[in-house]
N, C-alpha and C positions, 0 to 999 in steps of 0.2 A: 119981758117975755120975748119981745122982738129981737133983743140982743142974743138971747139963747137960741132962738130960731135961726138967726143968721150964722152963729157959730156951729150949730148942729148941721146946717147946710154946707158948712166948710169942713165937715167930717171930724168934728170934735165930740167924742163920745160922752164926755162929762157934761157938755152943754145939752146934748140930746136927753141925757138922764134928767138933768135939772128941768128941762122943758116938760118932760113927762110928769115930774113931781109938781110943777106949777099948775099943770092942767088938772091933776087930781085935786089939788088944794083949792082951786078957784071954781071948778065946775063939778057937777054931779050928773049921774046917769050913765047908761050903757055906752052912749056915743063917746063921752069924754073918757071913760075907762078904756075903750078900745083904741082911742086916739093916743092916750098916754102909753098904752101897751106897745103901740107901733114905735113910739119914740124910745121906749126902754129897749125894745129889740134892736133898733138902729144903734143906740148907744153901746149895747152889748157887742154888736158886730164890729164896732169901732174900737173895742178894747176897754170899755168901762166895766169894771167888776161890779160897781154899785148898780149900774144899769142892768146887768145880768141878774142881780138879786131882785131888783124891782120887777123885771120882766117875769121872773119865776113866780113872784107873788101875784102877778097880774095875769097869769095864763088864763085864757077864757074857758068858761064852762058853759056850753050852749044848752045843755040839758042836765037833768039829774038822774042818777042811777049809777050802778057800779061801773059799767064800761066808760061812762063819761068821767067819773071820778078818777079812774085809772089813767085815762088819757090826759087829764089835767095834771096829775102827779108826774106823768112821764114828761110832759111839757116842762114842768118846773124842774125836774131832775136835770134835763139838758142844760138849762140856764144856770142852775146851781153848780154843775160840773165845770162849766166855763168860768163862772165867777171864782171858783176855787183855784183854777189855774191862773187867772188874771190878777188875783188879789195882790196888792203891793204891801199892805200892812199885815202884821201877824194877826191882829184882831179880825180884820176882814177875812183873811184866809181861814182862821179858825171857825168863824160864823158860817162862811160859805161851805166849808168842807163838812161841818156838822149837818148843815141843811141837806147835803147830798145823802148822808146816811139816813136822815129822817125820811127823805123822799123815797129812797130805796126800800126802807122798812114799810112805809105806807103802801107802796106798790105791791110788795110781797103780801101784806095783810089783805089788801083789797082783792088781789088775784085769788088768794085762798078762799075768801068769802064767796067770790064769784063761782068757784068750783065746788062750793059747799063743803069745804074741808073744815071750816070753823063754825 
């Protein structure tokens, strides 16, 4: 874990992602989830497509209700869009770009529900 922390501090996006994964695997609770999310965000900003996808999956939800669900999906959408652009393998690109479409679909559905259209 210390090795990943050191590499992450040296601006290695993959190491930041791995550090977030290790935190999730070794600890539980809200604090560890938010700590992992911060490492995923950092890894994403340093160019790791996997970190972007993990950040998208870890977007925080501070409350429940349609507005909060929409905000969480918008958070995820931004990370998935970046993951789609950064992906280096065709499989990663396909997964990330599909996730963009799913997030856009969910946002549309939730916004319609909020307006009472559905």
